[in-house]
C-alpha positions as CSV (number, residue, x, y, z in Angstrom):
1,M,180.9,-130.5,-10.4
2,L,183.9,-132.6,-9.7
3,A,184.9,-132.8,-13.3
4,A,185.0,-129.1,-13.5
5,W,187.5,-128.8,-10.7
6,Q,189.5,-131.7,-12.0
7,V,190.3,-129.6,-15.1
8,L,192.5,-127.5,-12.9
9,G,194.6,-130.5,-12.1
10,V,195.0,-131.2,-15.9
11,A,196.4,-127.7,-16.4
12,L,198.6,-127.5,-13.3
13,L,200.9,-130.4,-13.8
14,A,204.4,-130.7,-12.2
15,L,203.1,-129.6,-8.8
16,G,205.9,-130.8,-6.5
17,G,207.1,-128.0,-4.2
18,L,205.2,-125.1,-5.6
19,H,205.6,-121.7,-3.9
20,A,202.2,-120.0,-3.5
21,A,201.6,-116.3,-3.1
22,V,198.2,-115.0,-2.1
23,P,196.6,-111.5,-2.2
24,T,197.5,-109.2,0.6
25,Q,194.0,-107.7,0.8
26,E,190.7,-109.7,0.8
27,P,187.8,-108.2,-1.1
28,A,184.2,-108.4,0.0
29,T,182.6,-111.7,-0.8
30,S,179.0,-112.4,-1.8
31,G,177.0,-114.7,0.5
32,E,174.6,-115.3,-2.4
33,A,177.4,-116.5,-4.6
34,R,178.7,-118.9,-2.0
35,D,175.2,-120.3,-1.4
36,L,174.9,-121.0,-5.2
37,V,178.3,-122.8,-5.1
38,V,177.1,-124.9,-2.1
39,K,174.0,-125.9,-4.1
40,A,176.3,-126.9,-7.0
41,L,178.2,-129.0,-4.4
42,E,174.9,-130.7,-3.4
43,R,174.3,-131.4,-7.1
44,F,177.7,-133.0,-7.4
45,A,176.9,-135.3,-4.5
46,W,173.7,-136.3,-6.2
47,N,175.5,-137.1,-9.4
48,E,178.0,-139.2,-7.5
49,E,175.2,-141.1,-5.9
50,H,173.7,-142.0,-9.2
51,R,177.1,-142.7,-10.9
52,F,176.1,-141.0,-14.1
53,E,179.6,-141.1,-15.6
54,T,179.4,-144.9,-15.8
55,R,176.0,-144.9,-17.5
56,H,177.0,-143.7,-21.0
57,R,179.6,-144.1,-23.7
58,S,180.7,-141.3,-26.1
59,L,183.1,-140.4,-28.9
60,M,185.9,-137.9,-28.2
61,L,188.2,-135.9,-30.4
62,R,191.6,-135.0,-28.8
63,E,194.1,-132.6,-30.2
64,V,197.5,-131.9,-28.6
65,R,199.8,-129.2,-29.9
66,R,203.3,-128.5,-28.7
67,F,205.0,-125.2,-29.5
68,D,208.6,-124.1,-30.1
69,S,210.3,-121.1,-28.4
70,D,208.8,-118.8,-31.0
71,G,205.3,-120.0,-30.5
72,R,205.1,-122.1,-33.7
73,V,203.5,-125.5,-33.6
74,E,206.3,-128.1,-33.8
75,E,204.3,-131.2,-33.0
76,E,200.6,-132.1,-33.3
77,D,198.7,-135.2,-32.4
78,L,195.0,-135.6,-33.4
79,G,193.0,-138.6,-32.5
80,D,189.5,-140.0,-32.2
81,Y,188.6,-142.0,-29.1
82,E,185.7,-144.1,-27.9
83,V,185.1,-143.4,-24.2
84,V,183.6,-146.4,-22.4
85,P,183.1,-147.3,-18.8
86,I,185.3,-150.3,-17.6
87,D,184.5,-151.5,-14.1
88,G,183.1,-148.2,-13.1
89,A,185.9,-146.0,-14.6
90,P,185.9,-144.2,-17.9
91,Y,188.5,-145.5,-20.4
92,E,189.6,-143.7,-23.6
93,R,190.1,-146.3,-26.4
94,R,192.0,-144.8,-29.3
95,L,190.5,-145.2,-32.8
96,T,192.6,-143.0,-35.1
97,I,195.9,-141.2,-35.3
98,N,196.0,-137.9,-37.3
99,G,193.0,-139.0,-39.5
100,R,194.1,-142.6,-40.2
101,L,193.2,-145.9,-38.6
102,L,195.7,-147.5,-36.3
103,S,198.3,-149.9,-37.7
104,E,198.4,-153.5,-36.5
105,E,201.3,-152.7,-34.2
106,E,199.5,-149.6,-32.9
107,Q,196.4,-151.7,-32.2
108,K,198.6,-154.1,-30.2
109,G,199.9,-151.2,-28.2
110,E,196.4,-150.0,-27.5
111,R,195.3,-153.5,-26.4
112,R,198.3,-153.6,-24.0
113,R,197.3,-150.2,-22.6
114,E,193.7,-151.3,-22.0
115,A,194.9,-154.5,-20.3
116,E,197.2,-152.5,-18.0
117,F,194.2,-150.2,-17.2
118,R,192.0,-153.2,-16.3
119,E,194.8,-154.7,-14.2
120,E,195.3,-151.5,-12.2
121,L,191.5,-151.4,-11.5
122,R,191.6,-155.0,-10.4
123,R,194.4,-154.4,-8.0
124,A,192.7,-151.3,-6.6
125,Y,189.4,-153.2,-6.0
126,E,191.1,-156.2,-4.5
127,A,193.4,-154.3,-2.1
128,P,191.9,-150.7,-1.7
129,D,194.0,-150.1,1.4
130,D,197.2,-150.7,-0.6
131,A,196.4,-148.2,-3.3
132,E,198.6,-145.1,-3.3
133,E,197.0,-141.9,-2.1
134,D,196.1,-139.6,-5.0
135,D,198.3,-136.6,-4.1
136,D,197.2,-134.6,-7.2
137,G,193.5,-135.4,-7.2
138,I,190.9,-132.7,-6.6
139,V,187.9,-133.4,-4.3
140,F,185.1,-130.9,-4.6
141,N,184.1,-130.4,-1.0
142,E,183.6,-127.7,1.6
143,E,187.4,-127.4,2.2
144,L,188.0,-126.7,-1.5
145,V,185.1,-124.1,-1.5
146,G,186.6,-122.5,1.6
147,R,189.8,-121.6,-0.2
148,Y,188.0,-119.1,-2.4
149,L,186.0,-115.9,-2.4
150,F,183.0,-115.9,-4.7
151,T,181.2,-113.0,-6.3
152,L,178.0,-113.2,-8.3
153,E,178.9,-111.2,-11.4
154,A,175.7,-111.6,-13.5
155,E,172.7,-113.6,-14.6
156,E,173.0,-114.5,-18.2
157,L,172.3,-117.0,-20.9
158,L,174.8,-119.7,-21.6
159,R,174.1,-121.9,-24.6
160,G,170.5,-120.8,-24.4
161,R,170.1,-121.7,-20.7
162,P,169.8,-119.1,-17.8
163,S,172.9,-119.2,-15.7
164,Y,174.6,-117.5,-12.8
165,R,178.2,-116.3,-13.6
166,I,180.3,-116.4,-10.5
167,S,183.9,-115.3,-10.2
168,F,186.3,-116.9,-7.7
169,R,189.8,-116.1,-6.3
170,P,191.9,-117.3,-3.4
171,R,191.3,-115.9,0.0
172,A,194.0,-113.8,1.6
173,G,196.4,-115.2,4.2
174,R,197.9,-118.7,4.5
175,L,195.7,-121.3,2.9
176,P,195.9,-125.0,3.8
177,V,198.6,-127.1,2.1
178,R,198.3,-130.8,2.8
179,R,199.1,-132.2,-0.7
180,R,201.1,-131.0,-3.7
181,I,197.9,-130.0,-5.6
182,D,197.0,-127.6,-2.9
183,Y,199.8,-125.2,-3.9
184,A,198.2,-124.9,-7.3
185,L,194.6,-124.6,-6.0
186,N,195.7,-121.7,-3.8
187,K,196.9,-119.9,-6.9
188,A,193.9,-120.3,-9.2
189,R,191.2,-117.8,-10.1
190,G,188.4,-117.7,-12.7
191,Q,184.7,-117.9,-13.3
192,V,182.0,-120.6,-13.1
193,W,178.6,-120.6,-14.8
194,I,176.0,-122.4,-12.7
195,D,172.8,-123.5,-14.5
196,Q,169.8,-121.9,-12.8
197,E,167.5,-124.9,-13.3
198,T,169.8,-127.8,-12.2
199,F,172.7,-126.0,-10.4
200,E,175.1,-128.0,-12.6
201,A,178.4,-126.3,-13.4
202,A,177.9,-125.5,-17.1
203,R,181.2,-123.8,-17.7
204,V,184.5,-123.2,-15.8
205,E,187.3,-120.8,-16.8
206,F,190.4,-120.7,-14.7
207,A,194.0,-119.3,-14.8
208,L,197.1,-119.3,-12.7
209,I,197.7,-116.0,-10.8
210,G,201.2,-115.1,-11.8
211,K,204.2,-117.4,-12.1
212,V,204.6,-120.4,-9.8
213,R,208.0,-121.7,-8.8
214,L,208.8,-125.4,-8.8
215,W,210.8,-126.5,-5.9
216,W,211.4,-122.9,-4.8
217,G,212.6,-122.0,-8.3
218,V,215.4,-124.6,-8.4
219,A,213.6,-126.9,-10.8
220,G,211.8,-124.3,-12.9
221,T,208.5,-122.3,-13.1
222,I,205.0,-122.5,-14.4
223,S,204.7,-119.3,-16.4
224,Q,201.1,-119.8,-17.6
225,A,198.3,-122.3,-17.0
226,R,194.8,-121.6,-18.1
227,G,191.8,-123.5,-19.4
228,S,188.1,-123.9,-19.7
229,L,185.5,-126.8,-19.4
230,D,182.1,-126.8,-20.9
231,R,179.3,-129.2,-19.7
232,G,175.7,-129.7,-20.6
233,P,172.7,-132.1,-20.6
234,V,173.4,-134.9,-23.0
235,L,170.9,-137.7,-22.1
236,A,167.7,-136.4,-20.3
237,D,168.9,-135.2,-16.9
238,I,172.4,-136.6,-17.3
239,W,175.1,-133.8,-17.7
240,A,178.5,-134.6,-19.1
241,R,181.6,-132.8,-20.4
242,L,181.3,-131.3,-23.9
243,Q,184.7,-129.5,-24.4
244,L,187.9,-129.1,-22.5
245,E,190.7,-126.7,-23.4
246,T,194.0,-126.2,-21.5
247,Y,197.3,-124.4,-22.1
248,T,200.5,-124.6,-20.1
249,D,203.9,-123.0,-20.3
250,V,206.3,-124.8,-18.0
251,R,210.1,-124.6,-17.6
252,V,211.8,-127.6,-15.9
253,F,215.5,-127.1,-15.4
254,F,216.7,-126.2,-19.0
255,S,213.7,-127.5,-20.8
256,R,210.6,-125.4,-21.7
257,T,207.3,-127.0,-22.7
258,R,204.4,-125.1,-24.2
259,R,201.4,-127.3,-24.7
260,A,197.8,-126.9,-25.7
261,E,195.1,-129.5,-25.5
262,L,191.5,-129.6,-26.8
263,R,189.0,-132.4,-26.1
264,Q,185.5,-132.5,-27.5
265,W,182.8,-135.2,-26.6
266,R,179.9,-136.1,-28.8
267,D,177.4,-138.9,-29.7
268,F,176.5,-139.9,-26.2
269,E,174.8,-143.2,-25.8
270,L,173.0,-144.5,-22.7
271,I,174.2,-147.9,-21.5
272,V,171.3,-150.2,-20.5
273,E,172.1,-152.0,-17.3
């Protein structure tokens, strides 16, 4: 389940000094819906214990599009990647750029990027107390769940599997803010589909509620942020990400960035330990 909530962090970048508004009235919540989300939390803990993300490799297609002020695509980057675990962390090794193989110089750049990734992991393992605190990381725990009201909307099929569709929105009143990411979490609403058999999060859709000001509006605003994540069984009882889509419209000072990203994972292969 953690990966599903991490998608929110992907969409809500530039989080410093956000100003969060919350609903003035709190609708009725569903105890059944919250119980299902808690079961998904337990499933997440089980996944973490078995470290499934470090037990397979896959291929990934990544497409990034940037738009001009009229909404036309002005820049596009399409690439194939091999996703492999390195010292317990997934690494995206680039294979192609816009349909062609990497040049010799680009391959050198990729080797440098991978070497830097390995060095960062080495330093983190050797001196974990010196590692910087992840101010934008999302931890799927009881505190995160407590920020939202959940409603069981329906029981329906998702990719042929019976699922619970549950909506979520921020609670009314002042919500906890301890890190920059909390301002964004307190402004998110959406839906989550929970698989009835496994209680895995099979799909998450989310969106920002209204505009969010950066540094009280001095630096800019996030006008839109939305996205979705699809997950499913890929290797026996191992679930993994299948597709991620995000869109953001952000103004920082006098610069505006509209950006859409699509990631699709395929060809999963179990790593024999």
